[in-house]
C-alpha positions in Angstrom: 82.3 90.8 125.9 82.2 93.2 128.8 79.5 95.7 129.7 80.2 99.2 128.2 81.7 101.7 130.6 83.5 105.0 129.8 86.5 105.7 132.0 85.4 109.2 133.0 87.5 109.5 136.0 90.7 108.5 134.2 89.6 111.1 131.4 89.7 113.9 134.0 93.0 112.8 135.4 94.8 112.5 132.0 93.3 115.9 130.7 94.7 117.7 133.8 98.0 115.8 133.4 98.3 116.7 129.7 97.5 120.4 130.3 100.1 120.7 133.1 103.0 118.7 131.9 105.0 119.7 128.8 105.6 116.9 126.2 109.0 115.2 126.1 111.5 116.7 123.7 112.7 113.2 122.5 110.5 110.2 123.1 113.2 107.6 122.3 112.7 104.6 120.2 109.4 103.4 118.7 111.0 100.1 117.7 112.9 101.3 114.7 116.8 101.2 114.7 117.5 104.1 112.4 121.2 103.5 112.1 120.4 99.9 110.9 117.8 101.3 108.5 120.4 103.6 107.0 122.8 100.7 106.7 120.4 98.7 104.7 119.9 101.7 102.4 123.6 101.9 101.9 124.2 98.1 101.4 121.0 96.8 99.8 119.6 97.8 96.4 116.0 96.9 97.4 116.2 99.3 100.4 117.3 102.1 98.2 114.5 101.4 95.8 111.9 101.5 98.7 113.3 104.9 99.8 113.1 106.2 96.2 109.5 104.9 95.9 108.5 106.6 99.1 110.1 109.9 98.0 108.2 109.8 94.7 104.9 109.0 96.4 105.3 111.8 99.1 106.2 114.4 96.5 103.2 113.5 94.5 100.9 114.1 97.5 102.8 117.3 98.3 102.0 118.5 94.8 98.4 117.4 94.8 97.2 119.1 98.1 98.3 122.2 99.9 96.7 120.9 103.1 93.9 118.5 104.3 90.3 119.4 103.5 87.9 120.7 106.0 84.3 119.3 106.1 82.5 116.2 106.9 84.1 112.9 105.9 82.3 109.7 104.8 82.4 105.9 105.6 84.7 103.7 103.5 81.9 101.2 103.0 79.7 103.8 101.3 82.1 104.3 98.5 80.9 101.3 96.4 78.7 100.9 93.5 75.1 99.7 94.5 74.7 97.8 91.2 77.7 95.6 91.1 79.5 96.1 94.5 82.7 97.4 93.1 84.7 100.1 94.9 84.4 103.5 93.2 87.4 105.2 91.5 88.9 107.9 93.8 90.2 110.7 91.6 92.0 113.5 93.5 91.1 116.0 90.7 87.3 115.2 90.9 85.8 115.9 94.4 82.2 115.5 92.9 82.5 112.8 90.4 82.9 109.1 91.5 82.9 106.5 88.8 82.2 102.6 89.0 85.0 100.8 87.2 82.7 98.0 86.2 79.4 99.7 84.9 80.7 103.2 84.5 77.9 104.7 86.7 78.8 108.1 88.1 77.9 109.0 91.7 78.0 112.5 93.2 77.0 114.3 96.4 76.6 112.7 99.8 77.9 110.4 100.9 80.3 110.0 98.0 81.8 113.5 98.3 82.2 112.9 102.0 84.1 109.7 101.2 86.4 111.6 98.8 87.4 114.0 101.5 88.2 110.9 103.7 90.4 109.6 101.0 92.3 112.8 100.8 92.9 112.7 104.5 94.2 109.1 104.2 96.6 110.1 101.4 98.0 113.1 103.4 98.3 111.0 106.6 100.2 108.3 104.8 102.5 110.9 103.2 103.1 112.7 106.5 104.1 109.4 108.2 106.4 108.5 105.2 107.9 112.1 105.2 108.8 111.6 108.9 110.6 108.3 108.0 112.3 109.9 105.0 113.7 112.7 107.2 115.2 110.1 109.6 116.7 108.2 106.7 117.8 110.9 104.2 118.1 114.0 106.4 116.3 116.1 103.6 114.7 119.1 105.3 111.7 119.1 102.8 110.4 116.0 104.4 110.6 117.2 108.1 109.0 120.6 107.0 106.2 118.8 105.3 105.5 116.6 108.4 105.7 119.7 110.7 103.3 121.6 108.4 100.6 118.9 108.4 100.8 118.2 112.1 100.5 121.9 112.9 97.6 122.2 110.4 95.7 119.5 112.2 96.5 121.1 115.6 95.1 124.5 114.3 92.0 123.0 112.7 91.1 120.1 114.9 88.3 121.9 116.7 86.7 122.9 113.3 85.8 119.2 112.7 82.4 118.3 114.1 81.8 115.0 115.8 79.9 112.8 113.4 79.2 109.2 112.4 76.5 106.6 112.7 78.3 103.2 112.3 81.1 102.1 114.7 81.6 104.9 117.1 82.0 108.7 116.4 84.9 110.5 114.7 85.9 114.1 114.1 88.3 114.2 111.2 87.0 110.9 110.1 83.5 109.3 110.2 83.9 106.7 112.7 86.2 106.1 115.8 88.0 103.2 113.8 89.2 105.5 111.0 90.0 108.3 113.5 92.3 105.9 115.4 94.1 104.7 112.3 94.5 108.4 111.3 95.9 109.2 114.7 98.4 106.2 114.6 100.0 107.4 111.5 100.2 111.0 112.7 101.4 110.0 116.2 104.3 108.0 114.5 105.1 111.0 112.3 105.2 113.2 115.4 107.4 110.7 117.2 109.9 110.6 114.4 110.3 114.4 114.0 109.8 115.3 117.7 113.4 116.3 118.3 113.3 118.7 115.3 110.3 120.6 116.6 110.4 123.6 118.9 109.0 123.3 122.4 106.2 125.7 121.4 105.4 123.5 118.3 105.4 120.4 120.4 103.1 122.0 122.9 100.6 123.1 120.2 100.5 119.7 118.5 100.2 117.7 121.7 97.7 120.1 123.5 95.5 121.0 120.5 95.5 117.8 118.6 97.2 114.5 119.7 96.0 114.3 123.3 92.5 115.7 122.6 91.9 113.2 119.8 93.4 110.3 121.8 91.1 111.1 124.7 88.1 111.4 122.4 88.9 108.0 120.9 89.6 106.4 124.3 86.2 107.4 125.6 84.7 105.0 123.0 86.8 101.9 124.1 84.8 99.4 125.9 85.1 95.9 124.5 87.2 93.3 122.7 87.1 94.1 119.0 89.4 95.1 116.1 88.1 98.7 116.3 88.9 99.0 120.0 92.4 97.4 119.4 92.9 100.4 117.0 91.8 102.7 119.7 94.5 101.2 121.9 97.1 101.8 119.3 96.3 105.4 118.9 96.0 106.1 122.6 99.2 104.2 123.4 101.3 105.7 120.8 100.3 109.2 121.7 101.0 108.3 125.3 104.6 107.1 124.5 105.3 110.0 122.1 104.2 112.7 124.5 105.6 111.0 127.8 102.1 110.4 129.3 102.5 107.2 131.2 98.8 107.0 132.3 97.7 106.9 128.6 100.2 104.2 127.9 99.0 102.1 130.9 95.4 102.5 129.9 96.2 101.5 126.2 98.2 98.4 127.2 97.0 97.2 130.7 93.5 98.6 130.7 90.4 96.4 131.0 90.1 96.4 127.2 93.7 97.4 126.5 96.2 95.6 124.2 96.9 92.8 126.5 93.3 92.1 127.0 92.6 92.3 123.2 95.4 89.6 122.6 94.4 87.4 125.5 90.6 87.5 125.0 90.3 88.2 121.3 92.7 85.6 120.0 91.8 81.9 119.9 94.1 79.3 121.3 95.0 78.3 117.7 96.1 81.9 116.8 93.0 83.2 115.1 91.2 86.5 115.8 87.8 85.6 117.1 85.8 87.6 114.5 86.4 84.8 111.9 87.5 86.9 109.0 91.0 86.8 107.6 90.7 90.5 106.8 90.0 91.5 110.3 92.6 89.0 111.5 95.3 91.0 109.7 93.6 94.3 110.4 93.9 93.5 114.1 97.5 92.6 113.7 97.9 96.0 112.0 96.6 97.6 115.2 98.7 95.6 117.6 102.0 95.7 115.8 102.9 99.4 116.2 102.1 99.5 119.8 103.6 96.3 120.7 106.9 97.2 119.0 107.0 100.6 120.5 106.2 99.1 124.0 109.0 96.5 123.5 111.5 99.2 122.5 110.4 101.4 125.6 111.0 98.5 127.9 107.2 98.3 128.9 106.3 94.9 130.3 104.5 92.7 127.8 103.8 89.5 129.7 100.5 87.7 128.5 101.1 88.6 124.8 102.5 85.3 123.6 99.5 84.8 121.3 100.3 87.8 119.1 103.2 86.0 117.5 100.8 83.1 116.9 98.5 85.4 115.0 101.2 85.6 112.2 102.1 82.0 112.0 98.6 80.6 112.1 97.5 82.5 109.1 100.2 80.8 107.1 98.3 77.5 107.3 94.9 79.2 106.6 95.5 79.3 102.8 94.8 77.2 99.7 97.7 76.0 97.7 98.1 79.2 95.6 98.3 81.3 98.8 94.6 82.6 98.6 92.6 82.8 101.7 89.0 81.6 102.0 86.7 84.7 101.9 84.9 83.6 105.1 82.5 85.8 106.9 83.3 89.6 106.1 86.5 88.7 104.3 87.3 90.3 101.0 87.6 88.0 98.0 90.9 87.4 96.3 92.9 88.0 99.4 96.3 86.2 99.1 99.0 85.8 101.8 101.7 86.4 99.0 100.6 90.0 99.0 101.1 90.3 102.8 104.8 90.2 103.0 104.7 93.6 104.9 103.3 91.8 108.0 105.9 89.1 107.9 108.8 91.5 107.5 108.0 92.6 111.1 107.5 88.9 112.4 110.8 87.8 110.8 112.7 90.8 112.0 111.4 91.0 115.5 111.2 87.2 116.5 113.5 85.8 113.8 110.5 83.5 113.0 111.3 80.6 110.7 107.8 80.3 109.3 107.7 84.1 108.5 111.2 83.7 107.0 110.0 80.8 104.8 107.0 82.7 103.7 109.1 85.8 102.7 111.5 83.6 100.8 108.5 82.2 98.8 107.1 85.7 98.2 110.3 87.3 97.1 111.2 84.5 94.6 108.6 86.3 92.5 109.5 89.9 93.2 111.6 92.4 95.1 111.1 93.6 98.6 109.1 96.8 98.3 107.3 97.7 101.5 108.4 100.2 104.1 108.2 97.5 106.8 111.1 95.7 105.2 113.1 98.9 105.5 112.0 99.6 109.1 111.7 96.1 110.7 112.7 93.3 108.3 115.8 91.3 108.3 118.6 92.4 106.1 118.7 89.1 104.2 116.1 86.4 103.9 116.8 82.6 103.6 114.4 79.7 103.7 114.6 77.2 106.6 113.5 73.7 106.8 109.9 73.0 107.9 107.7 70.0 108.5 104.0 70.6 108.2 100.9 68.4 107.5 99.1 69.0 104.2 95.8 69.4 105.9 95.1 71.7 108.9 92.5 71.8 111.7 92.0 74.9 113.6 90.3 73.4 116.6 89.4 76.5 118.6 88.3 78.5 115.6 86.4 75.6 114.1 87.8 75.5 110.7 89.3 72.5 108.7 91.2 72.8 105.4 91.8 69.4 103.7 94.5 69.3 101.0 95.8 66.9 98.5 97.6 67.6 95.1 94.4 68.1 93.3 92.0 69.9 95.6 91.7 71.8 98.8 88.4 71.7 100.8 87.5 74.2 103.5 84.7 73.5 106.1 83.6 75.9 108.7 82.0 74.8 112.0 83.3 77.0 114.7 81.8 79.5 117.3 79.7 82.6 116.4 82.1 85.4 115.6 79.9 88.4 116.3 78.8 91.1 113.9 81.1 90.0 111.0 79.9 86.5 111.0 77.8 85.2 108.1 75.7 82.6 110.0 77.0 79.9 107.7 77.9 76.8 109.8 79.1 73.8 107.7 79.8 76.0 104.7 82.0 74.4 102.1 84.7 76.1 99.8 86.5 74.1 97.1 89.9 75.1 95.5 91.2 73.3 92.4 93.3 74.0 89.3 94.7 77.1 90.9 91.4 78.8 91.6 88.4 78.7 94.0 85.9 76.9 92.0 83.1 76.5 94.6 83.4 79.9 96.5 82.4 81.8 99.6 81.8 85.3 98.2 82.9 87.1 101.3 81.9 90.7 101.5 81.4 94.0 99.7 81.2 97.5 101.0 78.8 97.4 104.0 77.0 100.6 102.8 75.3 99.0 99.8 72.2 96.9 99.8 73.7 94.0 98.1 75.9 93.2 101.1 72.9 92.2 103.3 70.6 91.1 100.5 73.2 88.7 98.9 76.7 88.3 100.2 75.6 87.7 103.7 72.6 85.7 102.7 72.2 82.0 103.4 71.5 81.1 99.6 74.8 82.7 98.8 76.7 80.0 100.7 77.5 76.3 100.1 75.4 74.8 102.8 72.1 73.4 104.0 69.4 75.9 104.5 66.3 75.0 106.5 62.8 76.4 105.6 64.6 79.3 103.7 65.7 80.8 106.9 69.0 82.4 108.2 70.9 80.4 110.7 70.7 81.5 114.3 73.8 83.0 116.0 75.5 79.8 117.0 78.5 77.5 116.8 78.9 74.0 115.6 80.8 71.0 116.8 83.6 68.8 115.6 82.8 65.0 115.2 86.2 63.7 113.7 89.1 64.8 111.8 92.0 63.2 109.8 94.4 64.5 107.0 91.9 63.3 104.4 88.5 63.7 106.1 86.5 66.0 108.5 83.0 65.6 110.0 81.2 68.3 111.9 77.8 69.3 112.9 75.5 72.0 114.1 72.4 71.7 116.4 71.4 75.2 117.1 71.3 76.9 113.7 67.6 75.8 113.4 65.5 74.9 116.4 65.0 71.1 116.5 67.2 70.3 113.5 70.6 68.5 113.8 72.7 68.9 110.7 76.0 67.1 109.9 78.5 67.2 107.1 81.3 64.9 106.2 83.9 65.7 103.6 86.4 63.2 102.4 89.3 63.8 99.8 88.9 61.5 96.8 91.7 61.9 94.2 90.6 64.7 91.9 87.7 65.8 94.2 85.8 65.1 97.4 83.0 63.1 98.6 80.5 65.5 100.5 77.9 63.9 102.7 75.2 66.2 104.2 72.3 65.2 106.3 69.7 66.6 108.7 67.2 65.1 111.2 64.3 66.5 113.0 61.1 65.5 114.7 59.1 67.9 112.4 58.7 68.4 108.8 61.0 71.0 107.2 62.1 72.2 103.7 65.8 71.3 103.3 67.8 73.1 100.5 71.4 72.2 99.9 73.3 74.8 97.9 76.4 74.7 95.8 77.8 77.5 93.8 80.2 76.9 90.9 82.3 79.5 89.0 81.4 78.0 85.6 78.6 77.4 83.1 76.2 74.5 83.3 76.7 72.1 80.4 74.8 68.9 81.3 72.2 67.8 83.8 70.8 64.1 83.9 67.4 65.4 85.1 64.9 66.8 82.7 64.7 70.5 83.4 62.0 72.9 82.9 61.7 76.7 83.5 60.8 77.6 87.1 59.3 80.7 88.6 61.6 83.2 90.4 61.8 82.4 94.2 60.8 85.4 96.2 61.6 84.2 99.7 64.4 86.6 100.5 67.6 85.5 102.3 69.3 85.4 98.9 66.8 83.2 97.1 65.4 86.3 95.3 69.0 86.8 93.8 68.7 83.6 91.6 68.2 84.1 88.0 67.3 81.9 84.9 66.0 79.2 87.2 65.1 75.7 85.9 64.2 72.7 87.9 63.7 69.0 87.6 62.8 65.9 89.8 65.2 63.1 90.6 64.2 59.8 92.0 67.7 58.8 93.6 70.5 60.7 91.8 71.3 63.6 89.5 74.6 64.3 87.7 75.6 67.8 86.5 78.7 69.2 84.8 80.0 72.7 84.4 82.7 74.3 82.3 84.9 76.3 84.6 85.1 80.1 84.1 88.6 80.8 85.4 90.4 77.6 84.6 90.6 75.0 81.9 88.4 71.9 82.6 85.2 71.3 84.3 83.5 70.1 87.4 81.0 67.3 87.9 78.7 66.9 90.8 76.8 63.6 91.3 74.3 63.8 94.0 72.5 60.8 95.4 69.7 60.4 98.0 67.7 57.5 99.2 64.5 59.6 98.8 63.3 61.6 95.7 64.4 65.2 95.6 64.1 68.3 93.4 67.0 69.9 91.7 67.1 73.7 90.9 69.8 75.3 88.6 70.4 78.8 87.4 72.8 81.7 87.8 73.5 84.3 90.5 75.9 87.1 91.2 79.6 86.5 92.0 81.8 89.0 93.9 81.9 91.6 92.4 78.4 91.3 91.3 79.0 92.2 87.6 80.4 88.6 87.4 78.1 85.7 87.2 78.4 82.2 88.6 76.1 79.1 88.6 74.1 77.7 91.5 72.8 74.2 92.2 70.0 73.7 94.9 68.9 70.2 96.0 65.6 70.3 97.8 63.6 67.8 99.9 60.7 68.2 102.2 60.4 65.9 105.1 61.6 65.3 108.7 65.0 64.3 107.4 67.2 64.7 104.4 70.5 63.2 103.2 72.6 63.7 100.1 75.9 62.2 99.1 77.7 64.3 96.5 80.7 63.1 94.5 82.5 66.3 93.4 85.2 65.8 90.7 87.3 68.5 89.0 88.7 67.2 85.7 89.4 68.2 82.0 
């Protein structure tokens, strides 16, 4: 990371340039071949269906809102239920009533009303961008007039929005610089698409009173390598291209923290975004894609961006057999690559990438092409191509291994610390079987609720060894060995003076999981497993135990029972989401305690079981046979 510095000199230069030079009348291509798009609509039923769906959606927004709302906007992560971590229902007709779909609790006032206004802006922004596309494709005047109306509204009202925000940068129309940038990307593309239809006076007003001031406001907060700052670049670069401002383009692409730097320094050699969350990996792709494609179309030099293509293909191997991603770090649960065809339309269309084409072929065997990206960027036809890949995958630079056989997939994390979205969970295990994640990483919820820090990011919510009940330090681990059926890794810096190792080996219908730790001092070692199922049997005699109030997730455990084991303990659970059960037989050379009970899943109105193995001493070691069966 670099030391923060705001480019004040560049700021003054660009402001003077923007005020003196008139915006271009036609910016040229932003990476969309409109004649090719129209040909798709004429020749392909799926393309026509996409256009009709966009028309229906846009007209719905036109009918719901006359114009965007004035007033303070809220943070996306505050719009969640504090009791069960579900996102609240956004009702366009109820600006002061926000209902949890799980428990039915109704929220009102700040910050929920503020979040409602932000959601209205998002709907209108998306409709404006789609209207501009529809104008290009259909030639219907109602669409260009709507886009013109909204862009002029923002130009006329931009100064009425006060600077606000307390999380990731400041916003005006939105609560943080990230959302401000996403908003500006959509509206810059809309301006670009209808620019030739605007009068010179309209272009001047929109550019001078809205696009350039907002881009400069955002750029003044760009100072590091991060998904947020990548979105800053997209907003600034697209405004620069659309308005003919070469200095803005250069700053957004070649600047010290510009697009090229984000790709070169933020993307690991194995193709993964450094923050370690699949959600932020694709969110970063979302920011890079429009600026990259626009720059390519404009003939801007793009040397040093080879890893951008790798970001698409790497993620294909970061899945369980049903396409689901591990919800690692601040990753949302239940994310599936089969729902991300929009990203791979661009990759297949731009690079003619065979892996992207194969994935799209798999996705569309179950449904039709329905995303705007298929229309704008995707290939006209999709066909599978031969591929040869190993069942298991090691991402060496990111520090993740996913072992696979026909019965189970096992994920192990050991890589470098990923910054603020990291969950400090080196050597965390996730197990997939019977079409479901059965031993989960819960991922994240809305960051604005207490449960996120109290539970989802806590050590006791992960499947790993916890020392003295404490959170791991910000650190990375190390790889010991890897094969298609086994991986061993360790971490030395998670807890001072403690070396922890974990070895996972595929075994037919399950895995052998060996975890051990060594130190010169006495510690309390707690090995956690979480099972999406109900405990049916335990070989140890169990008795009620008092609630653990140690924090770090321990206080979220419920219905706790405990027992003592001399050398081994065998437990079985009936799975919640699939037919069958799971058995864990844990053995150790030294006596240990076993704790069982329940705890929240994600969302928190669902329940899962936990198993905690505990030993106090200088060292601890368990070998667990984990078998999934009928």
